[in-house]
ZAPALUM-395969 format. One record per residue: x, y, z of N, C-alpha, C, O in turn; residue in one letter. Coordinates in steps of 0.001 Angstrom, whole numbers, padded with zeros to 6 digits, always signed. Example, Ala and Ser with C-alpha at 12.3 -4.5 7.8 and 13.67 -1.06 7.14 Angstrom:
BEGIN
+013190-005690+007800+012300-004500+007800+013200-003300+007800+014236-003319+008465A+012850-002250+007080+013670-001060+007140+012900+000030+007870+013409+001138+008039S
// end
This chain:
BEGIN
+026044+019390-031229+024896+018206-030774+024908+017008-030279+025224+016051-030987M+024527+016852-028838+025178+015317-028531+023711+014559-028786+022563+015003-028789S+024100+013598-028938+023276+012428-029402+022717+011250-028342+023185+011263-027203S+021816+010329-028666+021471+009652-027644+022408+008491-027759+022726+008288-028931A+022888+007758-026990+024077+006516-026913+022746+005255-027229+021979+004913-026330V+022682+004752-028487+021950+003371-028582+022978+001984-028257+024019+001768-028878T+022463+001154-027196+023242+000172-026511+022289-000764-026805+021101-000826-026487I+023244-001751-027704+022307-003131-028116+022951-004228-027552+023960-004077-026864T+022404-005448-027804+022205-006493-026962+023951-006814-027293+024464-007341-026306G+024831-006631-028321+025591-006986-029125+026637-006398-028543+027624-007096-028313K+026640-004881-028155+027588-003994-027385+027599-004439-025849+028673-004399-025249T+026476-004848-025214+026326-005327-023829+026803-007004-023919+026831-007711-022912L+027097-007406-025025+027035-008880-024631+028379-009384-023728+028428-010324-022935G+029329-008550-024073+030917-008810-023420+030970-008701-022459+031908-009254-021883I+029874-007823-021585+029857-007846-020077+028854-008732-019729+029151-009440-018767Y+027602-008942-020277+026727-009848-019939+027429-011467-019774+027142-012241-018860L+028060-011650-020494+028582-012788-021119+029715-013194-020085+029821-014363-019715D+030568-012183-019625+031584-012103-018534+031218-012417-017249+032100-012801-016481S+029809-012303-016779+029348-012380-015408+028454-013558-015597+028187-014067-014509I+027776-014303-016843+027043-015347-016811+026880-016454-015947+027545-017360-016448T+026314-016871-014859+026319-018400-014320+024956-018971-015134+023827-018484-015071I+025454-020324-016037+025055-021438-016389+023673-021479-015504+023704-021523-014275P+022753-021465-016079+021193-022048-015539+021000-022841-014349+020496-022715-013233Q+022051-024352-015546+022137-025334-014581+022730-025432-013236+022361-026311-012457E+023624-024577-012934+024047-024226-011839+023503-023213-010966+024143-023157-009916Y+022411-022278-011039+021752-021684-010706+021397-022502-008889+021912-022320-007786L+020424-023290-009327+019934-023931-007648+021386-024327-006909+021431-024266-005680H+022228-024614-007445+023453-025118-006297+024210-023903-006017+025033-024105-005123W+024218-022892-006400+024387-021488-006246+023783-020969-004883+024379-020678-003846A+022707-020943-005115+021352-020727-004225+021724-021298-002874+021734-020766-001763I+022120-022907-003389+022121-023785-001748+023194-023162-001056+023168-022690+000081E+024356-023223-002042+025770-022639-001097+026041-021365-000270+026743-021138+000716I+025146-020549-001114+024899-019206-000585+024043-019375+000906+024539-018926+001939L+022921-019960+000905+022291-020442+002435+022877-021512+003109+022433-021799+004221R+023876-022210+002589+024645-023267+003601+025836-022111+004424+026283-022278+005558G+026153-020987+003524+027614-020536+003800+026835-019616+005032+027246-019259+006136N+025692-019427+004421+024935-018111+005486+024431-019077+007040+024199-018396+008039N+024302-020528+007142+023830-021287+008080+025172-021602+008884+025300-021674+010106E+025964-021740+008075+027758-021487+008838+027839-020897+009434+028411-021124+010500L+027332-019798+009131+028003-018471+009958+027352-017932+010986+027809-016934+011541E+025943-018639+011474+025212-018263+012194+025503-018150+013511+024946-017269+014165A+026480-019082+014144+026926-019295+015254+028001-018023+015644+028123-017460+016733N+028571-017828+014656+029820-016409+014915+028688-015254+014917+029037-014292+015600S+027589-015138+014397+026694-014216+014354+026161-014064+015839+026520-013091+016502R+025524-014775+016231+024839-015359+017260+025481-014844+018547+024803-014337+019440S+027361-015047+018651+028124-014764+019563+028022-013069+019318+027619-012356+020236T+028445-012462+017928+028400-011168+018156+027230-010157+018787+027351-008974+019105V+025958-011093+018868+024880-010530+019122+024588-010592+020573+023849-009855+021226L+025563-011971+021106+025461-011755+022471+026545-010762+023076+026084-009841+023750E+027576-010811+022962+028115-009638+022995+027411-008302+023503+027347-007685+024567N+026875-008155+022106+025930-006863+021816+025145-006791+022718+025056-005640+023146H+024596-007419+023154+023459-007293+024005+023909-007482+025731+023156-007244+026675R+024900-007823+025796+025702-007937+027216+026412-006651+027353+026580-006303+028521K+026814-005957+026552+027513-004413+026482+026467-003494+026478+026808-002398+026924N+025300-003576+026121+023730-003304+026046+023233-003204+027672+023018-002211+028366Y+023177-004094+027861+022216-004367+029312+023458-003721+030441+023167-002951+031356D+024853-004204+030160+025887-003373+031183+025785-001670+030848+026445-001049+031681G+025280-000993+030078+024957+000269+029420+023887+000695+030292+023856+001859+030694C+022902-000253+030657+021753-000025+031173+021656+000234+032511+020872+000945+033139L+022736-000575+032913+022672-000914+034505+023526+000499+034806+023113+001283+035661K+024877+000794+033956+025781+001471+034608+024700+003063+034543+024890+004077+035216R+023617+002836+033544+022738+004458+033548+021694+004349+035053+021405+005204+035891I+021432+003337+034959+020491+003118+036370+021400+003827+037344+021296+004969+037792D+022619+002595+037653+023592+003428+038845+023937+004518+039035+024264+004967+040133N+023913+005234+037783+024370+006880+037899+023404+007485+038517+023547+008284+039443L+022027+007005+037859+020931+008006+038394+020779+007945+039659+020560+008885+040423I+020968+006117+040064+020678+005928+041812+021869+007210+042724+021739+007813+043790N+022508+007201+042119+023899+007559+042900+023060+009227+042859+022843+009723+043965L+022668+009940+041754+022817+011066+041460+021636+011464+042732+021858+012224+043675Y+020364+010734+042464+019233+011516+043376+019497+010397+045057+018607+010193+045882I+020723+009938+045130+020692+009196+046629+020724+010201+047592+021276+011302+047587S+020097+009682+048345+020061+011182+049944+021242+011248+050386+021367+012125+051241P+022408+010527+050091+023925+010693+050291+024555+012224+049915+025367+012967+050467D+023577+012305+048424+024110+013094+047618+023209+014247+047480+022906+014915+046491N+022958+014297+048351+021776+015270+048472+022815+016614+048089+022654+017020+046938V+023741+017270+048816+024935+018341+048681+025573+018534+047210+025977+019562+046665D+025515+016798+046612+025960+016704+045614+027210+016824+045652+027710+017281+044625R+028095+016497+046728+029187+016206+047281+030055+014987+046740+031255+014788+046930S+029147+014225+046021+029306+012630+045731+029411+012715+044070+030454+012342+043532M+028456+013146+043387+028532+013657+042418+027469+015242+042202+026381+015539+042696L+028293+015917+041345+027781+016991+040957+026546+017036+039622+026361+016070+038882S+025897+018149+039526+024955+017905+038347+025749+018020+036955+025505+017094+036181E+026587+018918+036532+027659+018719+035663+028464+017144+035544+028749+016524+034519T+028674+016819+036793+029420+015606+036306+027889+014147+035538+027793+013351+034604E+027028+014637+036755+025749+013611+036469+025592+014035+034537+025806+013240+033622F+025318+014971+034450+024807+015596+032665+026029+014550+031904+025801+013488+031326K+027272+015169+032094+028170+014168+031510+028697+013195+031223+029619+013106+030412D+027948+011859+032154+027957+010743+032069+027036+010629+031707+026930+009849+030761Q+026252+011063+032024+024594+010483+031592+024540+010566+029604+024120+009723+028811K+025149+011931+029353+025145+012036+027871+025809+010933+027227+025425+010316+026233N+027086+010718+028064+027877+009856+027448+027537+008191+027338+027660+007489+026334N+027047+007764+028757+026403+006327+028422+025369+006691+027444+025730+006238+026358L+024069+007400+027320+023034+007673+026456+023988+007397+024951+023981+006269+024460V+024667+008356+024397+025818+007570+023342+026090+006655+022735+026028+006206+021591K+026565+006319+024136+027125+004412+024179+025809+003493+023870+025709+002718+022919E+025049+003683+024639+023345+002833+024609+023081+003176+023194+023333+002218+022463K+022621+004313+022510+022416+004254+021250+023588+003799+020128+022949+003394+019156E+024483+003732+019952+025940+003258+019450+025330+001960+019566+024760+001646+018521K+025233+000858+020735+025030-000321+020596+024154-000707+019938+024354-001712+019256I+022526+000125+019892+021629-000090+019777+021763-000609+018242+021388-001681+017767E+022423+000500+017609+022317+000539+016071+023313-000794+015795+023015-001582+014897L+024187-000940+016397+024714-002244+015640+024343-003497+016090+024891-004502+015637E+023650-003542+016762+022322-004554+016873+021734-004980+015651+021910-005982+014959L+020828-003764+015522+020071-003797+014364+020780-003580+012996+020145-003223+012004R+022041-003794+012984+023204-003967+011486+023165-005146+011350+022984-005661+010247Q+023396-006111+012911+023971-007620+012792+022332-007680+012365+022168-007805+011151V+021350-007624+013010+020232-008944+013010+019763-008247+011467+019012-009084+010965E+019880-007246+010669+019083-007066+009598+020083-007446+008394+019762-008255+007523S+021526-006677+008434+022454-007268+007289+022634-008387+007398+023829-008397+007100G+022369-009492+007616+022621-010516+007120+022067-011220+006384+022520-012084+005633V+020649-010753+006633+019402-011345+005847+019528-010714+004373+019462-011309+003298N+019777-009007+004678+020221-008372+003452+020518-008911+002712+019814-009230+001754D+022117-009324+002955+023428-009340+002224+022566-010846+001512+022389-010634+000313W+021999-012281+001943+021864-013270+001718+020544-012759+000593+020509-013676-000227L+019585-011833+000245+018487-011327-000427+019320-010898-001628+019035-011228-002779K+020388-010127-001288+020952-009268-002706+022223-010424-003059+022997-010084-003954L+022387-011359-002595+023440-012366-003220+022530-013463-003997+022902-013919-005078A+021622-013758-003536+020743-014621-003822+020033-013644-005407+019981-014395-006381E+019681-012612-005619+019197-011469-006203+020620-011622-007513+020495-011878-008711E+021729-011392-006829+022261-011265-008092+023215-012363-008983+023698-012236-010108T+023287-013506-008004+023340-014784-008804+021693-014967-009982+021965-015616-010992F+020566-014612-009936+020059-015204-010582+020010-013888-011398+019651-014022-012568E+020313-012636-010973+020544-011661-012111+021576-011974-013148+021552-011563-014309F+022617-012854-012532+023820-013077-013738+023594-014103-014270+024403-014457-015129A+022449-014958-013986+022203-016330-014738+021183-015953-016093+021261-016535-017175T+020124-014743-015740+018841-014362-016709+019215-013323-017340+018760-013271-018483Y+020043-012250-016959+020074-010748-017350+020515-010835-018972+019926-009892-019500A+021247-011509-019933+021371-011527-021213+020414-012058-022088+020496-011846-023298K+019489-012747-021581+018271-013572-021940+017349-012390-022032+016827-012041-023090D+017152-011726-020756+016238-010843-020367+016405-009536-021365+015508-009260-022161W+017192-009024-021302+018172-007815-022340+017540-008185-023991+016967-007342-024682F+017751-009378-024344+017795-009699-025922+016419-009816-025993+015881-009367-027005E+015513-010488-024856+014001-010710-025544+013315-009247-024725+012163-008996-025079K+013780-008523-023935+013034-007973-022676+012402-006115-024182+012732-005920-025351G+011753-005530-023510+011546-004522-023776+012273-002921-023755+012929-002652-022749S+012186-002094-024613+013491-000895-023689+013201-000500-022555+014248-000041-022098Y+012480-000408-021887+012101-000209-020425+012738-001188-019519+013135-000834-018409E+012859-002470-019964+013517-003369-018976+014752-003747-019430+015541-004553-018939R+014849-002973-020579+016604-003128-020693+017620-002025-019865+018771-002075-019434K+016500-000977-019894+017074-000356-018925+017552-000444-017805+018701-000250-017407Q+016219-000881-017052+016656-001571-015642+017696-002358-015466+018444-002176-014505V+017948-003568-016561+019266-004106-016488+020390-003530-016569+021284-003999-015864I+020678-002452-017364+021660-001395-017352+021502-000970-016384+022357-001444-015636L+020718-000132-015741+020897+000385-014328+021472-000695-012915+022239-000432-011989N+020789-001844-013224+021250-003043-012608+022730-003393-012707+023535-003721-011836T+022815-003282-013602+024485-003913-013991+025606-002787-013717+026668-003167-013223L+025453-001626-013967+026670-000786-013855+025972+000725-013952+024779+001022-013886G+027016+001481-014114+026741+003034-014188+028002+003334-015018+028892+002573-015399Q+027811+004788-015207+028792+005308-016207+029198+004779-017599+030340+004605-018024N+027697+004500-018386+028068+003957-019631+028673+004481-020777+027939+005348-021251F+029539+004350-021326+030271+005126-022187+030483+004715-023742+031203+003733-023923Y+030108+005155-024529+030178+004462-026222+031102+005116-026768+030900+006317-026948M+032625+004415-027271+033285+005026-028500+033717+004024-029481+034052+002857-029276K+033670+004509-030300+034341+003795-031809+033304+002480-031970+033556+001675-032866D+032096+002255-031069+031236+001088-031431+031650+000319-030132+031195-000815-029981G+032448+000833-029217+032436+000072-028023+032119+000302-026731+032519+001325-026175K+031443-000517-026161+030795+000013-024692+031943+000439-023767+033086+000093-024065L+031710+001182-022639+032292+001081-021706+031523+001000-020285+030569+001770-020172S+031789+000254-019309+030548+000183-018097+031591+000038-016907+032389-000899-016869I+031541+000855-016110+031774+000288-014292+030698-000782-013888+029501-000590-013677D+031414-001967-013831+030299-002798-013092+030468-002521-011721+031438-002109-011086L+028936-002935-011290+028966-002611-010096+029452-003799-008667+029480-004988-008987K+029687-003568-007692+030717-004778-006975+030570-005737-007071+031580-006385-007347V+029272-006496-006924+028462-008206-006914+028908-008496-008472+029411-009620-008467P+028928-008083-009482+029139-008584-010737+031002-008306-011543+031708-008756-012446Y+031030-007227-010398+032231-007310-010658+033364-008627-010344+034232-009063-011099L+033017-009048-009010+033385-009735-008156+033267-011174-009329+034125-011955-009740R+032180-011083-009522+031852-012470-010405+032793-012358-011732+033456-013322-012114L+032795-011360-012262+033609-010984-013783+034673-011632-013119+034896-012769-013536K+035709-011049-011798+037021-011011-011647+036828-012640-011254+037653-013478-011617E+036008-012871-010715+036266-014715-010493+036406-015599-011189+037228-016489-010972G+035568-015554-012276+035524-016412-013848+036834-016430-014378+037366-017461-014791F+037624-014780-014376+038970-014274-015054+040232-015411-014244+041107-016053-014825E+039940-015365-012739+040896-015731-012337+041549-017501-011978+042659-017948-011688Q+039766-018290-012256+039769-019942-011605+039207-020012-013424+038300-019487-014070N+040410-021035-013732+040455-021475-015112+039117-022620-015029+038070-022528-015670I+039487-023697-014058+038610-024832-014496+036818-024094-014040+035759-024427-014571E+037015-023032-012899+035700-022296-012910+034897-021571-014346+033687-021722-014514L+035722-020819-015274+035296-020572-016523+035079-021485-017583+034295-021339-018520N+035854-022459-017354+035467-023528-018073+034351-024063-018236+033744-024375-019261K+034010-024193-016735+032721-024974-016527+031449-024224-016555+030356-024764-016385A+031664-022665-016826+030887-021870-017049+030893-021606-018628+029820-021545-019228R+032011-021462-019238+031680-021623-020698+031266-022968-021274+030609-022952-022315L+031573-024104-020725+030876-025068-021346+030182-026437-020244+030571-027526-019821E+028923-025548-020133+028228-026653-019131+028225-027805-019465+028554-028638-018620P+027907-028175-020614+027672-029146-020704+028414-030605-020766+028015-031769-020770A+029910-029852-020819+030986-031097-020712+031607-030800-019781+032836-030861-019825L+030793-030299-018411+031358-030619-016995+030019-031029-016168+029198-030259-015669I+030022-032485-016159+028656-033076-015390+028181-032681-014013+028841-032984-013019G+026609-031749-013904+026621-031157-012797+026919-032080-011165+027101-031604-010045L+026882-033254-011526+027688-033672-010625+029301-033419-010046+029502-033253-008842N+030091-033413-010760+031397-033275-011364+031689-032098-010466+031466-030951-010852N+032077-032308-009534+032660-030818-008491+031829-029504-008482+032390-028409-008456G+030375-029652-008505+029583-028009-008477+029490-027457-007519+029116-026286-007454K+029829-028210-006480+030088-027668-005406+031191-026928-004910+031127-025912-004219N+032154-027480-005291+033782-026427-005375+033571-025271-005994+033815-024122-005627S+032941-025821-007281+032904-024771-008332+032010-023172-007974+032488-022053-008160L+030891-023422-007532+029741-022568-007281+030478-021927-005493+030048-020836-005117L+031444-022616-004630+031799-022229-003580+032521-021102-003849+032456-020038-003233E+033427-021449-005082+034801-020064-005556+033742-018873-005805+033865-017726-005376T+032839-019295-006465+031806-017803-007258+031394-017280-005943+031452-016069-005729V+030875-018323-004822+030495-017172-003832+031556-016821-003144+031336-015790-002509S+032807-017318-002973+033896-016612-002177+034279-015332-003005+034415-014241-002451S+034421-015487-004158+034944-014862-004862+033684-013479-004914+034174-012357-005043Q+032401-013554-004834+031509-012654-004908+031730-012111-003441+032159-010958-003401W+031529-012694-002313+031483-011654-000737+032966-011556-000318+033191-011286+000861S+034061-011759-001213+034891-011546-000859+035542-010312-000430+036690-010341+000014G
// end
């Protein structure tokens, strides 16, 4: 008979510690994310402009196709048969729908990414404190946010971290200077390379 697994702050601590961003750095982390987002605005505008040009071109081809089909010169369907018209129209409609989807993804995806990134950094800063002081329900929310496939064996907890938190963990492990600043924020002045440190976190997260 299986029994419920009890996950305590102690068993979860190693995972929460591995992704924790010091509170002192959260403000600059968010500012860097927003700054990076602004730097990418021009390239996104170019992508949007290309999609819109493709969309306008597709609409024009649809109009031209219809005009050709209903043209007095095509009454006998010698220039464009009904079958050809339907096939070409269907292909152009599919192309139009594809471009519309791409436009929506570019327009909404960036804002969604920025919102997710900010929420990820805030969670990484406060999750351990929230877990230690929170209710059972809040602990469950934190666990579900952090990862999946929780498994206890011999008192040790195993978690498959979700991608954003896995990236944070890997970033800290791979960057010695960054990890030192995270573990000893009091020894690393806020004005001592904060931007380069948090740019590393940001790039590792979005990598």
